[in-house]
N, C-alpha and C positions, 0 to 999 in steps of 0.2 A: 504494500500500500504506500502511495506517495505521501511525503510529508505535507504536500499541498492540501491533501484531503483533510488532514487533521487541522490545518489552519482554517479551512473553510468551516469545519464543524465548530471550532473555537469561536470564530467571529460570529457565526450564526447564534451561538449561545450567549455571547456578550450582548448582541442586539436584543435577543429574546428576554434576557433577564433585566434589561434596562441599564446595564453597565455602559452601553452606548445608547443614549436616550433618544426618543423621537425628536427629530429636528436637529440633532447634533450632526456637525459636519465631520466626515472622515476623509483623511488623505493618506496615501500609501506610506509616506515617510514616517509620520508619527505613529501610525498603526504598526508598521514593521518594528519600530523602536520599542513600542510597548510589548510586543510579542517576542522580541529578541530574535527576529528572523530577517532574512533578506527581503528586499522590496519586490522581487519578481513574483514569488508565490502569493504575496499580499495583493499585488496588482491583479493577478488572475482571480483570487478569491473575491475581491471587491466587485469585479465585473460580473462574476457568477452570481453573487448575492443580489446585485442589481437586477440581473435577469430573473431571479426568484421573486422580486418585488419587495425585498427587505430594505433596499436602498434605492435612492433616486439620484441620477447624475446631477452634479452641481459644480460647474466650472471644470477647468482643466484638471483631470485626474482626481477629482473630488466627488464626494457623494454625501447625501443627506439621509439619515435614518428615517424610514417611513413609520408612521403610526398605523396600527392595525388592531382589530379586536378579535376575540375568540370566534364570534359569529362570522367574521370575514373569512377566517381560515376554514371553518367547518363548511360554509357555503361553497368555497372553492374546491374542497376535497370531494364534496358530493357531486359537483359538476365533473370533476376529473373521473369519478367512478362511472358516470353516464357515458362520457366520451370513450374511456378505455373499454367499457363494456361493449360498445358498438364496434370498436376496433377488434376485440377478441372474436366477436360474432363473425365479422367479415373474414378474419384469418381462418377461423374454423370452417366456414363455408367454402373457401377456396382451397383449404388444405395447406398446412404449414410445410415448408421445405425441410428436408433432412438437416440441412446446415443450420436453419433457425432452431429446430428442436435440439440439436447438439449444443447450441449456445445457451438455450434456456436450461438444459440439463446441467450445464456448467455453473449457471447461477444457483441452481438448487443445491448442487454439491458444495459450493462456496458458502451458501447460507447455513448448511448443516455444520460445516467446519467451524463457522463463527459461533454457532450455538453450543457446539461441543467443546469450545475452547476455554471455558471457564467464565470469569467475570466479564460482563459487557462494559468494558472501559472505553475511553475515547477512541483508541485505535480500532477496537471491534465495532464501535458505532460508525466510524468513518468507512470501514470495510462494508458494513451492512448497507449504509446509505448509497455507496457507489454501486454495489451489486444490485440493490433494489431498483435504482434508477435505470441500470442497464437492462434488467428483466422487463420492466414496463416499456422501455424504449424499443426493445426488440419487437414486442407485440404491436405497438402503435405504428412503428415504422414499416411493418409488413402488411398493414391493412389495405394499402392501395387507394386510400381515399385522401386526397390532398387537402380538401376542406376540413376534414376531421383532424388531420395532423396539425394544420394551422390553428384550429380552434383550441387544441390542447396546448400548443405553444403559447397562445395568449393567456390561457388559464394558468399556466405554470408561472406566469409573471406575478401572481398574487402570493402573498407571504405564506410559506409552509405548504403550498398547494402541490408542488412538484413531488414526484415519487421519491426522488433522492434527497428531499429536504427533511431529514430526520431530526426530531427533537431528541437530543442525546440523553444518556442516562444521568448525567450531572444535573439535568433539569428536573429530575424526578426525585422526590423525597425518599430517603432510604427505606422507609417502611412500605413504599409502593414499588420498589424496584423488581421484586419477584413478579408482581403483576405485569410490569413492563416486559419482562422476559417471556411471560406467557403470551403477551401480545405478539411478540416476534415469533414465538413457536407456532402460534396460530397462523400467522402470515406465511410461515414456511410450509405448513400443511396446505394452505390455500394455493401457494405457488405450485406444489405438486399436483393438486387437483386441476388447476388451470391448464397446465401442460398436458395432462392426460386428456382433458376435454378437447383441447386443440388437436392433439394427435388422433383422437377418435372422431374428429369432425362433428362434435356435438355443439352446434352453434348456440342454441338457447342456453345450455348449461354454461358454456364459456362466458357468455354475456352476463349471466346472473352471478357467476363466481367473481368476475372482475368488479362488478358493482358492489358486491358484498365485501370484497377485498379492501375497497377504499375505506370501509368503516374501521379497519385496523389502524389506518393512519390517523383517523379521527380519535380513536381510543388512545393512541400514543400521545396525541396533543392534550387530551383530557387529563391523562396522568401527570403531564408536565405543568398543567395549568396553574396550580398553586404556587409553583416556583417562578412563574413568569409574569412579572407585573404588566407587561405589554398585552397579556391575554385577558384584560378586563372585558366586561360586556360591551363597553364602548371604547374607541381608540383613546389613549391617553393624550394629554396636551403636550405640545412640542416643548422640548427643553433646549436651553442654550448651551453652547460649548463646542469644542472641536477636538478632534484627535487625528 
């Protein structure tokens, strides 16, 4: 796993917890200094988080932290489930290629390796987020519907909506972390069922499974909610400051 993936996860958590507050300006040099890393992975991370909707561009190489609410996230995750469900149906109807199935199986194998690896720490979280994003992208990318692909790309620009935008274990209170592991275990079981339905060309089941699968992302956010000030029912007011 690349160090850059851990930086993305760290920045996502700093934004979610309010360490970088809504309205605060972020620039790559001070952020890199704060994290003790070079500017290059920070530049990539900031651009990716802007693509996820957590940041908004503000001047040359600068960004503003966006405000968002719990409802914003859940609404976007539900929309993602609808879009991805349709994508899975289309893939099942057409029949997935052997190459695609092999890549999905590799995702499942990696997910099991993560779950079997002990504590779900920041490194494991980053691996899961990358693997999960790849799993979902494979299905959507193979659906053959350009309008659907573009609709998902727009929806993924909303905070925590994208399949790879995981709320990490550090955002979940210790007494809830076993529940979070259960959420990921259930997601892993669903990955298996989704691949089986695609392979069997069971289009209605594939669609239903993908829509249900989105609820696991919502559950993950729900478990993190108490630790994330930004997940109030309404977006918090913007704060001043820069980093």
